[in-house]
C-alpha positions as protocol buffer text, in pm:
chain_id: "A"
residue {
  index: 1
  type: MET
  ca { x: -2432 y: 757 z: -799 }
}
residue {
  index: 2
  type: ILE
  ca { x: -2064 y: 670 z: -854 }
}
residue {
  index: 3
  type: ASN
  ca { x: -1836 y: 952 z: -965 }
}
residue {
  index: 4
  type: ASP
  ca { x: -1484 y: 919 z: -1105 }
}
residue {
  index: 5
  type: ASP
  ca { x: -1318 y: 956 z: -765 }
}
residue {
  index: 6
  type: ASP
  ca { x: -1524 y: 675 z: -615 }
}
residue {
  index: 7
  type: SER
  ca { x: -1444 y: 436 z: -899 }
}
residue {
  index: 8
  type: PHE
  ca { x: -1079 y: 411 z: -792 }
}
residue {
  index: 9
  type: PHE
  ca { x: -1194 y: 334 z: -438 }
}
residue {
  index: 10
  type: TYR
  ca { x: -1420 y: 53 z: -558 }
}
residue {
  index: 11
  type: ILE
  ca { x: -1159 y: -85 z: -796 }
}
residue {
  index: 12
  type: GLY
  ca { x: -906 y: -89 z: -512 }
}
residue {
  index: 13
  type: PHE
  ca { x: -1134 y: -283 z: -282 }
}
residue {
  index: 14
  type: TYR
  ca { x: -1228 y: -526 z: -558 }
}
residue {
  index: 15
  type: LEU
  ca { x: -860 y: -595 z: -623 }
}
residue {
  index: 16
  type: LEU
  ca { x: -801 y: -630 z: -249 }
}
residue {
  index: 17
  type: SER
  ca { x: -1077 y: -892 z: -231 }
}
residue {
  index: 18
  type: GLN
  ca { x: -904 y: -1088 z: -506 }
}
residue {
  index: 19
  type: VAL
  ca { x: -568 y: -1075 z: -330 }
}
residue {
  index: 20
  type: VAL
  ca { x: -717 y: -1202 z: -2 }
}
residue {
  index: 21
  type: ARG
  ca { x: -805 y: -1524 z: -183 }
}
residue {
  index: 22
  type: VAL
  ca { x: -434 y: -1602 z: -217 }
}
residue {
  index: 23
  type: ILE
  ca { x: -255 y: -1413 z: 60 }
}
residue {
  index: 24
  type: PRO
  ca { x: -364 y: -1422 z: 428 }
}
residue {
  index: 25
  type: LEU
  ca { x: -560 y: -1120 z: 546 }
}
residue {
  index: 26
  type: GLY
  ca { x: -298 y: -1007 z: 800 }
}
residue {
  index: 27
  type: VAL
  ca { x: -22 y: -997 z: 540 }
}
residue {
  index: 28
  type: THR
  ca { x: -253 y: -830 z: 289 }
}
residue {
  index: 29
  type: TYR
  ca { x: -355 y: -562 z: 538 }
}
residue {
  index: 30
  type: ALA
  ca { x: 7 y: -486 z: 631 }
}
residue {
  index: 31
  type: ILE
  ca { x: 106 y: -448 z: 267 }
}
residue {
  index: 32
  type: TRP
  ca { x: -210 y: -244 z: 187 }
}
residue {
  index: 33
  type: SER
  ca { x: -141 y: -4 z: 476 }
}
residue {
  index: 34
  type: GLY
  ca { x: 228 y: 39 z: 403 }
}
residue {
  index: 35
  type: VAL
  ca { x: 186 y: 93 z: 32 }
}
residue {
  index: 36
  type: SER
  ca { x: -100 y: 337 z: 93 }
}
residue {
  index: 37
  type: ILE
  ca { x: 113 y: 552 z: 324 }
}
residue {
  index: 38
  type: VAL
  ca { x: 403 y: 566 z: 80 }
}
residue {
  index: 39
  type: LEU
  ca { x: 188 y: 632 z: -228 }
}
residue {
  index: 40
  type: THR
  ca { x: -8 y: 904 z: -47 }
}
residue {
  index: 41
  type: ALA
  ca { x: 312 y: 1082 z: 57 }
}
residue {
  index: 42
  type: ILE
  ca { x: 456 y: 1058 z: -293 }
}
residue {
  index: 43
  type: SER
  ca { x: 137 y: 1182 z: -460 }
}
residue {
  index: 44
  type: ILE
  ca { x: 114 y: 1478 z: -219 }
}
residue {
  index: 45
  type: TYR
  ca { x: 477 y: 1561 z: -293 }
}
residue {
  index: 46
  type: PHE
  ca { x: 412 y: 1578 z: -666 }
}
residue {
  index: 47
  type: SER
  ca { x: 61 y: 1722 z: -667 }
}
residue {
  index: 48
  type: LEU
  ca { x: 83 y: 1977 z: -385 }
}
residue {
  index: 49
  type: GLY
  ca { x: 457 y: 2030 z: -362 }
}
residue {
  index: 50
  type: HIS
  ca { x: 483 y: 1933 z: 6 }
}
residue {
  index: 51
  type: LYS
  ca { x: 838 y: 1864 z: 112 }
}
residue {
  index: 52
  type: LEU
  ca { x: 937 y: 1523 z: 242 }
}
residue {
  index: 53
  type: TYR
  ca { x: 1188 y: 1571 z: 521 }
}
residue {
  index: 54
  type: LEU
  ca { x: 1453 y: 1319 z: 622 }
}
residue {
  index: 55
  type: PRO
  ca { x: 1251 y: 1158 z: 906 }
}
residue {
  index: 56
  type: ALA
  ca { x: 959 y: 1104 z: 667 }
}
residue {
  index: 57
  type: LEU
  ca { x: 1186 y: 950 z: 405 }
}
residue {
  index: 58
  type: ILE
  ca { x: 1347 y: 722 z: 664 }
}
residue {
  index: 59
  type: GLY
  ca { x: 1004 y: 616 z: 787 }
}
residue {
  index: 60
  type: MET
  ca { x: 886 y: 537 z: 435 }
}
residue {
  index: 61
  type: ALA
  ca { x: 1205 y: 340 z: 369 }
}
residue {
  index: 62
  type: LEU
  ca { x: 1137 y: 137 z: 684 }
}
residue {
  index: 63
  type: ILE
  ca { x: 780 y: 73 z: 568 }
}
residue {
  index: 64
  type: ILE
  ca { x: 903 y: -47 z: 229 }
}
residue {
  index: 65
  type: MET
  ca { x: 1159 y: -275 z: 396 }
}
residue {
  index: 66
  type: ALA
  ca { x: 892 y: -413 z: 631 }
}
residue {
  index: 67
  type: VAL
  ca { x: 661 y: -490 z: 340 }
}
residue {
  index: 68
  type: ALA
  ca { x: 947 y: -662 z: 157 }
}
residue {
  index: 69
  type: ILE
  ca { x: 1031 y: -869 z: 466 }
}
residue {
  index: 70
  type: ILE
  ca { x: 668 y: -970 z: 510 }
}
residue {
  index: 71
  type: HIS
  ca { x: 649 y: -1071 z: 144 }
}
residue {
  index: 72
  type: ILE
  ca { x: 977 y: -1263 z: 145 }
}
residue {
  index: 73
  type: TYR
  ca { x: 931 y: -1447 z: 473 }
}
residue {
  index: 74
  type: SER
  ca { x: 556 y: -1511 z: 471 }
}
residue {
  index: 75
  type: SER
  ca { x: 458 y: -1875 z: 438 }
}
residue {
  index: 76
  type: VAL
  ca { x: 239 y: -1802 z: 136 }
}
residue {
  index: 77
  type: HIS
  ca { x: 310 y: -2015 z: -167 }
}
residue {
  index: 78
  type: GLN
  ca { x: 223 y: -1885 z: -511 }
}
residue {
  index: 79
  type: VAL
  ca { x: -41 y: -2077 z: -698 }
}
């Protein structure tokens, strides 16, 4: 049986399967991983009140820059 928490998981993987049709799997996986790390850290900050120290913020900034570089310089053409 699917509960509410699982539905987001399934929706996420469905959307990922749609993206893979347009963007190569390697690029998709890099973006998926980077965005997941950043969103998890942000959600824990707001929901549990965990502090984000400077090294964590720098690391997340580097992840965001890496995802942007992958998106900008990938050879994927929009349909």
